[in-house]
C-alpha positions as CSV (number, residue, x, y, z in Angstrom):
1,M,3.9,-12.0,-1.7
2,A,3.2,-15.6,-2.4
3,P,4.6,-18.4,0.0
4,A,7.7,-20.4,-0.8
5,D,5.5,-23.5,-1.6
6,W,3.7,-21.5,-4.2
7,Y,7.0,-20.7,-5.8
8,R,7.9,-24.3,-5.5
9,A,4.8,-25.2,-7.6
10,Y,5.4,-22.3,-10.0
11,L,9.0,-23.0,-10.8
12,A,8.0,-26.8,-11.3
13,D,5.4,-25.9,-13.8
14,P,4.4,-22.3,-14.4
15,E,1.5,-23.4,-16.6
16,S,-0.1,-25.3,-13.8
17,V,-0.2,-22.1,-11.5
18,E,-2.5,-19.4,-12.3
19,I,-2.1,-15.8,-11.5
20,E,-5.6,-14.4,-12.0
21,G,-6.7,-10.9,-11.8
22,S,-10.2,-11.3,-13.1
23,E,-11.4,-13.5,-10.0
24,S,-13.4,-12.1,-7.2
25,F,-11.1,-10.8,-4.4
26,E,-11.0,-13.1,-1.4
27,K,-10.0,-11.6,2.0
28,Q,-7.4,-13.3,4.3
29,T,-5.3,-14.8,1.6
30,F,-1.8,-14.3,0.3
31,R,-3.0,-11.7,-2.2
32,N,-2.5,-9.1,0.5
33,R,-0.6,-10.8,3.2
34,C,2.5,-13.0,3.8
35,L,3.9,-14.8,6.8
36,I,7.5,-14.3,7.6
37,T,9.8,-16.0,10.1
38,T,10.9,-13.7,13.1
39,P,13.1,-14.7,16.1
40,D,9.8,-14.4,18.1
41,G,7.8,-16.8,15.7
42,P,5.8,-16.2,12.6
43,L,4.5,-12.7,11.9
44,T,1.8,-12.0,9.3
45,L,2.3,-8.8,7.3
46,S,-0.9,-7.5,5.7
47,V,-1.3,-4.9,3.0
48,P,-4.4,-2.9,3.9
49,V,-6.7,-2.3,1.1
50,K,-9.7,0.1,0.6
51,K,-13.2,-1.0,1.1
52,V,-14.0,-4.1,-1.0
53,E,-17.2,-4.4,-2.7
54,H,-19.0,-7.5,-3.1
55,K,-17.4,-9.7,-5.9
56,Q,-14.8,-7.0,-6.7
57,L,-12.2,-8.2,-9.0
58,T,-8.6,-8.8,-7.7
59,R,-7.1,-6.4,-10.2
60,D,-9.3,-3.6,-9.0
61,I,-8.3,-3.7,-5.3
62,E,-6.9,-0.4,-4.2
63,I,-4.2,-0.1,-1.5
64,S,-4.9,2.0,1.5
65,Y,-2.3,4.3,2.7
66,Q,-4.1,5.7,5.8
67,S,-1.6,3.7,8.1
68,R,2.2,3.6,7.7
69,W,2.1,0.0,6.7
70,Q,5.0,0.2,4.5
71,H,7.3,1.6,7.0
72,Q,6.1,-1.1,9.6
73,H,6.4,-3.9,6.9
74,W,10.1,-2.8,6.2
75,I,11.0,-2.4,9.8
76,S,9.7,-6.0,10.4
77,L,11.6,-7.4,7.4
78,V,14.8,-5.8,8.6
79,S,14.2,-6.9,12.1
80,A,13.4,-10.4,11.0
81,Y,16.1,-11.0,8.4
82,R,19.0,-8.6,9.1
83,H,21.0,-11.6,10.5
84,T,20.4,-13.7,7.5
85,P,23.5,-14.4,5.2
86,F,21.8,-12.8,2.1
87,F,19.7,-10.0,3.6
88,D,22.2,-7.1,2.8
89,Y,22.4,-8.2,-0.8
90,Y,18.8,-8.7,-1.6
91,A,17.3,-6.0,0.7
92,E,17.9,-3.2,-1.9
93,F,15.8,-5.1,-4.6
94,F,12.7,-4.9,-2.2
95,R,13.3,-1.6,-0.5
96,P,11.8,0.4,-3.4
97,W,8.4,-1.4,-2.9
98,Y,8.3,-0.1,0.6
99,E,9.3,3.5,-0.3
100,R,6.8,4.4,-3.0
101,E,3.0,4.2,-3.1
102,T,1.5,1.7,-5.6
103,K,-2.1,2.3,-6.2
104,W,-3.3,-1.1,-7.0
105,L,-2.7,-4.2,-5.0
106,W,-2.4,-6.3,-8.4
107,D,0.6,-4.0,-9.3
108,L,2.3,-4.3,-6.1
109,N,2.1,-8.0,-6.1
110,S,3.1,-8.2,-9.9
111,G,6.0,-6.1,-9.2
112,L,7.2,-8.1,-6.2
113,H,6.7,-11.2,-8.2
114,E,8.7,-10.0,-11.1
115,T,11.5,-8.9,-8.7
116,I,11.6,-12.5,-7.1
117,M,11.5,-14.2,-10.3
118,Q,14.4,-12.0,-11.6
119,L,16.4,-13.0,-8.5
120,L,15.6,-16.6,-8.9
121,Q,16.2,-16.8,-12.6
122,N,19.7,-15.0,-12.3
123,S,20.8,-17.5,-9.7
124,P,23.9,-19.4,-10.8
125,K,23.8,-23.1,-10.1
126,P,25.4,-24.0,-6.8
127,I,29.0,-25.3,-6.7
128,V,28.7,-29.3,-6.5
129,G,30.0,-30.6,-3.2
130,F,29.4,-27.1,-1.6
131,A,26.7,-26.9,1.1
132,Y,25.8,-23.7,2.7
133,R,26.0,-23.8,6.5
134,P,24.2,-20.9,8.4
135,T,26.7,-19.1,10.8
136,S,24.1,-16.3,12.0
137,D,21.9,-16.4,14.8
138,W,18.8,-16.3,12.7
139,S,15.9,-18.6,13.7
140,G,15.3,-19.7,10.2
141,E,17.4,-22.8,10.5
142,A,14.2,-24.4,11.7
143,L,13.0,-24.6,8.1
144,N,15.3,-27.5,7.4
145,G,14.8,-27.5,3.7
146,W,10.9,-27.7,3.8
147,F,8.9,-24.5,3.3
148,G,5.3,-25.3,3.7
149,E,2.6,-23.8,5.7
150,G,2.8,-20.5,4.0
151,K,6.2,-19.5,4.9
152,S,7.5,-16.6,2.7
153,I,9.7,-16.9,-0.3
154,L,11.7,-14.2,1.6
155,D,12.5,-16.8,4.4
156,V,14.2,-19.0,1.8
157,L,15.8,-16.2,-0.4
158,F,17.5,-14.3,2.6
159,E,18.8,-17.6,4.0
160,Y,19.9,-19.5,0.9
161,G,20.5,-16.6,-1.6
162,N,21.5,-18.0,-5.0
163,E,20.8,-21.6,-4.1
164,T,17.0,-20.7,-3.4
165,K,15.8,-21.9,-6.8
166,Y,17.5,-25.1,-6.4
167,R,16.3,-25.6,-2.8
168,L,12.6,-25.2,-4.0
169,E,13.1,-27.7,-6.8
């Protein structure tokens, strides 16, 4: 799942940000990992992939299911975000991606991207003069409107809900 700052660039100018499946797969990038904010600090979630051959194309990377990574990721997401204002609403859009097996990393990433874009595109404009004030005990208030350093789009989405698109612009 791409970081929030990637979505900021994508929303500003979709043509300037490439989503490329014909490039050589690079390890340790957001192609198979994301960084989420938890009460204990940042947590990296990695999707395990089958052995990658030299110069294997990104679209040809298979996901490994030898471990229970989906269950571990979902538990981590619930633990990290359950106290955010919009987790209960948005969780059901993401849960299916952690309950079924997707063969290709490209398909998983594309599906998650489409889900996120649907949620962002269907966001009504915030009410003028209304500012959301967090009332939960979630640690995400440290974001303070800036979402760099690879922070997950989920940090922003679960904290700000339908204001996410406008907070990123």
